[in-house]
N, C-alpha and C positions, 0 to 999 in steps of 0.2 A: 553355952559356947558362943552362940551368935551374939548374945548380949555382951559378952566379954570382948569379942572382936570389934563390935561397934564402939565400945568404950575406949579401947586402945586406939582405934582409928580417930576418934574425936580428940583424944589427948595429943596424938601426933599432929592433927590438924591445927589445934590451938597453940601447940608448942612452936610450930613452923608456919605461922600465919602467912608470911610473905610468899613463901614458896607454894603453899597451898592455894593462895589466891591466884598466883601465876598459872598453876595447873588448871584450876577451875575456870579462870578467864579464857585460857587458850581453848579448852574443851568446849566451853559455852559458845564462843564465837565459831569454832569449827562445826559444832552441831547445828547452830542456827543457820550457818551458810548451807550446810547439807540439807536441812529441812526446807529452806527456800528453794534450792535447786530441785529437790525431790518433788515438791509441790508443782513446780514448773514442768518437770519431766512427766509427772503423773497426768497433768492437764493435757500436755501435748500427745501423750499416748492414749488418752481416753476418747479421742475424737470418734464420733459416730457409734460408740459402743452401746449407747442407750437405746438404739433401735432394736426392737424385739427380734427382727429377722436379719440382723447385721451380718451374721455368718453366712447367709445365703444370698446376699445382694452384691452384685458386681456392676462396675461401670464399663461400658464399651468404649475403647479408645482406638485411635487410628495411627498407623505408622506408614508414611509415604516413602521415606528413605531414612538413612541413619541420622540425618540432620533435622528431620521434621517429624516429631511425634506429637500428636495433638489429643486433647481430651474430648474432642467432639466426634460425632458420628452422624450418619444420615437418618433423618426422621422416619422415612419409609422403611428402612432396614430395621430400625428398633421396633417399629410397630408390627412388622410382618414376620420377623424371625421366630416368634412362638408358633407360627403355623408350620414351620419346618422342623423345629426342635421341641418335642413335647416336654422335655425336662425344664423348660422355661415356664415357670408358673405365672409370672406377670412381667410386662415390660412397661417402662415409664419414660416419657420424653419431657425434658425441661428446656425452655429457651435460654438464651443468654440473658443475664440479669440486666435490667434497665431501670431508669427513674421515670416516674409518672407524675403528671401535674394533677393534684387533687384539689377540688373546689368544695368548700364547706362554709355556709353562712357568709357568702360573698367574699370569702378569703381564700387565697390560693397558696398551696404548699407543694414543694417538691418532695416526693416520698420515694424511697428505694432502700434496698433493692426490691424489685418486683420481678416475678417469673410468670411465664405462661407454663401451665403444667397439665398433664393428662388427669382425668377424673379419678384415677386410682392412686393418686399421690399419698393419701392417708392410709391406704392399704399396704403400700410398699414401705413407707417410712412411718416411724412412730412419733408423730407430732400430735400430741393430745389436744382435743378441742375442749374449750371451756363452755362454748355454746355451739349448738348445731349438731347435725347428724353426719358423722364421718363417711358413711356409706353413700350419701347423696349430695354432699356439700358442693361438689364441683360438677354435678350432672348438667345443670343449666348453663348455657353460654353467657348469660348475663349475671351469673353469680360471682361472688368475690369472697376470698378468705382474708382476714386481717388478723394481726397479732393483738394481744391484750393491750400493749402499749399504744398502738394506733387506735384501738377502740376507745380507750380512756381519753386519748387526745381529742378525738372528734365527737364522741358521744357521752363523755363523762362516765360516771360509775354505773349508770343504768344499762339495761340490755341493749346491745347493738344489733341483735338479730333482726333481720327484716328491714333495717334502715338502708338508705341509698347513699351511694358515693358517686360523684361525677368525676370522670377521669379524662384528662387531656381535652377538656372543654367540649366534649362531644358525646361520650359514652357514659351511660348511667348504669351502675352495677348495684345489685342488692346483696347485702351482707348475709351470706349463707352459713357462716361459721366464724367463731373467734378462737384463734389458736393461743395456747400458752406461749409466752415469749420464747423464741427459739434459743435453745441452750448455746452457750458460748463455745462449747466443744462440738459443734456441728459444722461440717465443711460447707453445708448449705445455710446461708444467712439471708433472710428475707423479711419484709414487713407485710407484703401482700402477695396473693396468688390469684391469677386470673385463669379461667379454664382454657385449655388448648383448643377446645371446640370453638370458642370465640375467635381465637387467632387463626384457626384454619379457615374460617369464613372469609378472611381477608388475605389468605395466602395460598396460592395455587400449588406451591410445592408440597404443602402438607396434604392437600386434597388428592394430589396425584401420587402420593406415597413414593417420593423419589428416593433413589438409592445412591445418587451421585452428587448430592449437595450436603456438605459437612458443616452444619451450623447449629446442631442441637446436642444436648447432653443426654445420653441414653443409659438407662439402668435396667438390669434384669434381676428378678428375684427367681432363683432356681428352687426346684423341689429339694427338700431336705436331703443332704448327703449326695446330691447329684454331682457336685464338683468338690468333694471334701478332701481330695488329695491333689498334689501337684500334677500327677499323671492324668487324673481325670480332667483337671482344668486345661491341661495342654491339649488333650483330645477334643474337648469342647471348642477350644479356639480353632483347632484344625477344621472342625465341622463348619464353624461360622465362616472361616476364610474360603472354604470350598464352595459354600453357598453363594458368597459374594462374587467369587470368580466366575461362577456360572451366570449370575444375574448381570454383572458389569465387567465383562472381559476386557474392556478398553482401559481399565485402571489397574495398576499394580499397587495395591494397598493391603497391608497386613493389619488385622484387628486383634486386639488383646483384651482380656477380661481383667479389670483391676478390682481387687477386693475393696469393698466399701471402707473397711478399717484402715486400708493402706493409703487412701486418697490424700489425707492431710500431710503425712510425713514422707510419702514415697512418690510424690508427683513432681517430676521434672518436665512436665508436658507443656506445650504451647496451647494457646487459646483456652486456658484453664480458668476456673473461678479464682478470684483473689483470696489472699489470706492463708495460703498453705504454709506449713512448717517445713522443716528439713531434718531428716533422720540423723544426718551427720551432726547437726547442732545438738540434738538430744543426746547422742552418744558422747559428744565432747563434754557437755555440761554434767552428765552423769559421772563421767570420769573425773571431772574437776571436783565434784562433791565428795567423791571417794578420796581423792588426793588430799583435799583440805582437811578431811577428818583424820587421815593418816598423819598429816603434818602435826595436828593437835596431839595425837597419840604419841608421836615421837617426842614432843615436848615433855610429856609426863615421864616417858622412859628415861630421857636424858637427865632430868632433874632428880628422879628417884635413884638412879644408879650413881649419879655424881655425889649425892648425899649419903651414899651407902655406909660410909665410915661412921656417920652420926648414929646409925642404928645397929652397928656391928655388935656392941656389948649387949644390947637388948636381945639380939638373936642368940648370942653365946649363952646368956643366962637362961633363956627359954629352953635351949637344947640341954643344958646341964640339968634342969629340973624335970626333964622328960619329954619335952615337946619334940615330935617327929617332924621330918621335913615336909610331909604332906600337910600337917597342921599349920606350919608356917606359910606354906604356899597359899593355903586357903585364907589365912589371915591377911596377907598382902594383897591377894586378889580381891578379898572383901573390901579392903580400904579403897582400892582403885574403882570398884563397882559403886561404892558409896559416893565417891567424888564424881563418877560418871553420871549417876542418876541425879545428883544434886545439880550438875551442869545441865542435864536435860531439862530440869524444871526451870532453870534460869534461861535456857535457850528458848523454851516455849514462850516465856514472857517476852523475850527479845523479839521473837517472830510476831507475836501479837502486836507489839509496839511498832514494828517496822514494816509490817505487811502492806499497808497503804503505799508506802514509799517504793517497795519492791514492785507492787502492781503498776505503779506509774512508770517505773524503769522498764519493766518487761511488757507494758501495755496489755496486761492480762487482768482477769477478774478472779484471781485465786482466792479461795476461801479455806481458812484453817478451822475445820470443824472437829471439835473435841468429841462429838457424838459418833464420829466415824470409827468403827472398830478396826477397820483395815489400817487407818492412819495410826491409831493407838498401838496396834501390833507392830507396825513399822518403826515407830518411835522407841518402843521398848526393846526391839531387836537392835536398833542403832545403839542405844545406851548400853545394852548387854555386851555387844560385840566391841564397842569402844572401850568399855571397862576391862574386858578380857584381854584385848590386844595391848592396851597401854600398860596393864599391870602384869602381863605374862612374864616379860623378861626381868623386870625388877623382882618379881616373886621368886623366880628360879634362881636369880643371882644372889639375892639376900639370904634365901634359905640354904644356900650352899656353903656359907661360912663355917670354918672349923672352929668349934668353941674354945679349944685349947689356945690357938693362936690369937683369937680375939681377946680372951681374958688376960693373956700375958702381954697384950699390947703389941703383938708382932704381926698384926694384920697388914698384908701387903697386897694391894690390888693388882690383878694380872694385867699385862700389857694388852691382852685381848679385850679386856673390859674397856680400855681407853680407845682401842681401834673400833670397837663396836659403837661407842658413844660418838666418836668422830664421824663414823659412817652415817649415823642418824642425822647429825648436823648437816653433812654433805647432801643427804637425801632431801632434807627440808629446803635447802637453797637451790638444789637442782630444780625442784618444783617451782620455786619463786622465780628463778631465771627463765624457765620455760614459759610461765604465764606472762612475764614481762615482755619477752620477745614476741609471744603470740599477740599480746595487746598492741604492740608497736606495729606489727605487720598488718593486723586487721585495720588499725587506724589509717595506715598509709594507703591500703587498698581502697578504703572508703573515700579517702581524700582524692585518690586517683580517679575513682568513679565520678566524684562530684565535679572535678576540674578537667576531666579528659575532653579534649577536642573531639567531638563526635563527628566532625565533618560538616557541621553547621553550627551557627550561633544560637544556642538555646535560650539566651537571656532576653528579657523584655518582649517575650512572645505571649500574647493572650489569645486564647481560643474559645469560641462559643459554638455550641451545637445548633443545627437547624431544627427548629420545632414549629409546630402549628402552622400559621399562615406564612412563615418565612420560607417554607418549601416552594411556594409559588411566587415569591417576591424576591428572588435572588438577584435579578437585574436591578430592582429598586434598591436593594441592599448595597450592591456594588456602587451604584451612583451616590448613595448617601455617604458611604465610607470614603469614596474618592474626593468628595467635596469638603470634607473636614480634614484640615492638616494634621490633626492628632491621630487620625485613623486611616490616612491615605495610603500607608504602606501595608497592604493586605493581600491575602490570597484565599481562594476558595478551594478546599481539598476534600478528598474522600476520607482520609485518615491523617492524623499527625504522625510523623515518623516514630515517635516514642511508643505508639500503640499499634504499630503494624505487625500483625501476627499471622495472618492467613496467607494463602498463595494459590496458584493455579497451574495446572499441567498443560492446559490448552494453548500452547505457544509453539510456533514453527518458524524456521528460517532456512535459508539455502544451505544445504550440506548437513542438516541435522539427521542423525541416525533415527529412523522411524521407531526403533525399539527402545530408544532412550527416553526415560521419564524423569524430567527435571522440574522441580517446583520453582515457580517464579512468583514471589510476592509482587504486588503492584500498587501504585498510587495514582489516582485520578486527580489531576491538578490543572490549574489555569496557568496563564502565561506569566504570572507574577511569582510563582512558587519558588524558583531558584533565587530570586532577588530577596524575597521576604526571609527565607531561611539562610540566606547568604552562603549558598553552596558554590563549590568551585566547578565550573564547566571546563573540562579538559580539552574537548574537541567538538566542533560543530557549532550549532546555534541553539538558542532557547526557543520555547514555544512562542508562537505569534497568535494573534487573535483568530486567524483562519486555520490554525493547526488542527482544530477539531474536525474540520471538513475533510482534511487530507489524511487523517489518521497518522499524524506524526508521533514518533516515539523517541524518548530519551532513556538510555540505559546506564547502569553503573559499570565501573571497571571490572568487577567480578563477573558480571554478565558477559562482557567482552571475552574474558578468559574461558568461561563455560562454553561459549559459542565457537571457540577455537579460532578466533581471529585476533587482530591487533587494532589498537585505537585508530591508527591512520587509515586503515582499509574499511572499517565497518560503517563509516558515514555513507549514507545513501543506499545501504543494503535493505532488502525487503524483509519484513517481519509480519507474521500473522498472529494476532492475539484474540482469542475467543471469537474467531471467525472474521475479525476486522483486519483486512490487509492494509499495511501502511509502510512507512519508511522511517528508518532510524536517522534522526537528524542531529543527535548529540550524545556525548558520553560525559557523565558527571563523575567527579571523584568519589570514591567509596565513602559512605557515611554510615554510622551505626543507627539502625532503625529498630533494633531489638536490644534486650539487655546484654550486658557485656559478657555474660556467660556464653553467648552464642557468637560464632564466627559470622562475618558478613556474607550474606547470600546474594545471588543474582537478583537484581531489582529492575523492574520496568515501570516507567512513568508514561502515562497516556494523557493527552490533553482533553479536558472536559470543561464546559462553561457553567457547570453546576456541581455541587458537592454536598457533603454532610456537615462540614465544619468551616467556619470562617476564622482565619488566623490573622491577627494584627500585630505588627511590630511597632512598639512605642519608642519614642525618643527617650534617652536617659532623663530621669527625674520628671517625666510627664505622664507616668502610668496612671495616677489618680485622675488626671484630666481626660485621658483616653477612655478610662472606664466610665466616667460620667457621660462622655460623648456617645459611647456605645449604648448606655442605658437610654439615652434620648432617642437614638436611632431605632433601637429594639422596641421601645414602647410605642413609637410612631407606627412602625411596620407590623408589629406583632403584639398588640395591646393585651391579648388574652393570656400571654405567657410572661412570667418574670424573667429578667435576664439571668442566665447562669453562665458563669465564665470560670476559667481556670488558667493556670500558667504552665507552659511546656516544661520549664525547669522543675516546678513543683511536682508535676506528673512523673518526671524521671526520678526524682528523689524518692517518691513513694514506692517505686518498683524495688528499692533496696531496703525496705523497711526491716526485713528479717536480719540482714547483715548489720544494720544500724543497731538493732536491739542486741544482737550477739556481741557487738563491739562494746556497748555500754555495760552489759552484764559482765563480760569478760574483764573489763577494766576494774570494776568494783571488786570482783573476787580475786584478781591478781593482787590488788592492794591489801586485801584482808589476809591472803596467804602469806605475804611478806610480813605483815603485822604479827601474825601468829608465830611465824618463824623467829621474829625478833623478840617476842615475849620469852620464848625458850632460851634464845641466845642471851638475853638480858639476865635471866635467872642463872644460867650456867656461868656467865662471866662474873656475876656477883658472887657466886659460890667459890669459883676459882680464885677470885681476888681475896675473899675471906680466908681461904686456905693458905694464901701466900702473904698474909697481912704482916707477919713478923719479918719475912724476907724483905718486904718492901721497906719496913722500918729500918732494917740494917743497911740496906742499899742507900737510903736517904742519909743516914748518919755518915756513910762512907763517901758521900758527895754526889750521888746520882740525882739528876734533875728530873722534873716532871715529865718532860718530853721523852727521855730515855725510858722511864718507867712505863709510860703509856705504850710506847713501842714494844717493850718487853711483854706486857700483858696482852697486847692486842694481836701480835703477829701470828700466833698459833691459830686464832680464830679466822684471821684474814686468809691464811693459807687454805683453810677448809672452804671458804667462800670461793677462792680462786679455783680450787679443784672442782667445786660444783659447777662453776661457769664453764670450765673446759668440757665437763661431761654433758652439760645441757646444750651446748651449741650445736653439735651434730644432730642431736635428737630433735631440737627445735627446727633446724633447717629442714629435716626430712618431713616433719609433721606439717609445717606451714607450706612447704612446696606442694605437698599433696592437696592441701586446701586450695591453694592458688590455681591448681590445675583445673578446677571447676570453671574458671573464667577463661574465655578465649582471649580476653584482653586483661592483663594484670601487670602489677609491678614486678620488678626483679628484686629478690632478697639481697640486701647489701650489707657490707661489713659493719657499717655504723649502727645498724639496728641491733646487732649483737653487742657492740661496744656500749651503746646507750643503756641497754638492759643490764649489762654487767656492771657498769659504773653506778647505776642507780641502786642496785642491790648491794654493791660494795659500800657505797656511801651510807646507806641505811644501816648496814651491819656494823660499819666502823663507828658510826654515831652511837649505836646501841652499846657496843663494847667499850668505847672510849669514855662514855659517861662514868661507868663503874671504875675504869682504870684511872681516870683523872681524879675522881673522888678519893681513891685510895692513895694516889701519889701526893695529893695535897694534904692528907691527914697528918697530924702531929705524930712523929715517930715515937715519942715518949709513951704514948698510949699503948703502942704495940710491944714495946720493950720493957715496960715497967715491971713485968713479972720475971724478967730474966736476971 
């Protein structure tokens, strides 16, 4: 029986090669798209699952108010909480990541990311050592862990254990372990680990075990099943918050425990490690994969039911000689499954061929491993479900023909069959219009982010960090920068606005409610800051050279509102920040110093004559000369360190890497969805044209021209596309409005975005249908009427 079904399926395939190729082509592209997206979704969902204790590891996060939720916590709190809570098996502190200057064979390299970490790092996390003992690797303050890549870079293929590395021109560390390269699906990415005990020797906060300085990442490994349910997790958080309230009653901060596996996709926290994903994007792309596969299945259904009259006599004859409906259903389902599995084989080949391009597009390192049984199971399930879905309706429809009517030539297709087929076409183009509108909105939002006036001019700004001897030579640096016309427009600041993430509660002014806790981010800057960044001073004056001595402050518009005053009256008011009492001398127009997802918060600027970063504004077309001048100055003042520089606008662009990737992937799959829809439309229009071939011939003989015939053959399909557009518009508006709500600053959805998507899809559909219509209208009518 099976052999007979395969033989019949092959005959049907070879008899209708063109339609079979359209079906296979659509299913192949649909499956390949789905496989790509599923590989991406699998990678995003697999972060940190490789740790053996991943179910019991949580990160401690802090929430100061509804607008400020941070991934950091206090180092003393992380270290001492196990003394209060016996369910905590281990606690681990990690510093913020940084870059280190590594010297080897008289050559110097910048390496990063580097972390300071507690000695139990390899007990809590499963980062396997190639060389060294995990139990003791970080016990000594002068030890260092490096990855296999770094070991090969500096020590070749021989053993790196026991070798020394000089860091930052002063400290020599001994390699105590070589780690296997960190998996790409780890939220922690690093090249080197230095013991926290070394860092503590130079940092009094760590020695004093402070609970009020939030600048470390804290992790807890709980005893198995200690927080296995949401209720237990909530109770544990309550215990932690109660302990903190007793230790630091002056702060109103709520702490939360974030599961390790949730960090990559569920972190909308500030002061977080870079490179996180977004669960919303994962859900969207998973849905897109499903939709594209359904679009491909719809093609099969449409073409199979449209050509039903071609197989009607076959069904009638089979029923006459004893075939039951169940046997016919199995036969037609078998045919669709054969096509589905053949499409799967071709889709796998397509994935192998295009995976490098997709990795470049998604900036991932996805691997298609045929040895993975889970992947094989998923692919077989996809092929099986695709075959069953695409073949289900044609099988039920074809097997339901009455043999008497079929063999007498009185078969008449029900109007419900036409309605169903039209509904499938409408569904396909609803998806196409949705994806086109989504692509347009995402593109415009990314363009808006790129071009938005942030309240300062971000172009032509170069910044360099203070390192090595530069810390003690800032006055000499200022003199050197001022003397060169290419670098004379500069400012020394604590942070560039694009990287300002932290804040402070220790701020007081006249009339402030003593019970009110307001977070104020701050920037320490010199007298050139407003001019270099070209910010707009609304009231008062800028910093002067002696502003540092008088504790002068400049605040933004939002700070004025938070303080309950107006711009006119606030100049000259007293303000105390971190115990420094001073005077408000100016109000600057609000500017964005965080990503556009966040609303503008109150900001305080305090004058300082030293800082962490030097920012230089270059004249247009003189950037290369300014960089050369900076290299000269830097080499003279700080010869032990190579110049490291970056651009403010490049830094800002990097903050929206996830959105840029989403936009690129979305655009590609929107085009492919339209292409798959048009494959089906092309096949359907070709068949309908074939069915009306004689009618076209008669109309041509009676004088109909090509334009009228094209219009006659195309209008029914274009009506379906128009209906799809009408249905897609409100759905697209709702979905994209929800997505834009994530941004405090975003574009408004406008009518032309819907019109552009509609006209694009309409044009593509019209081109697809018109080709077949025009071909039929230009054919010689004698060929179609010669049998009459």
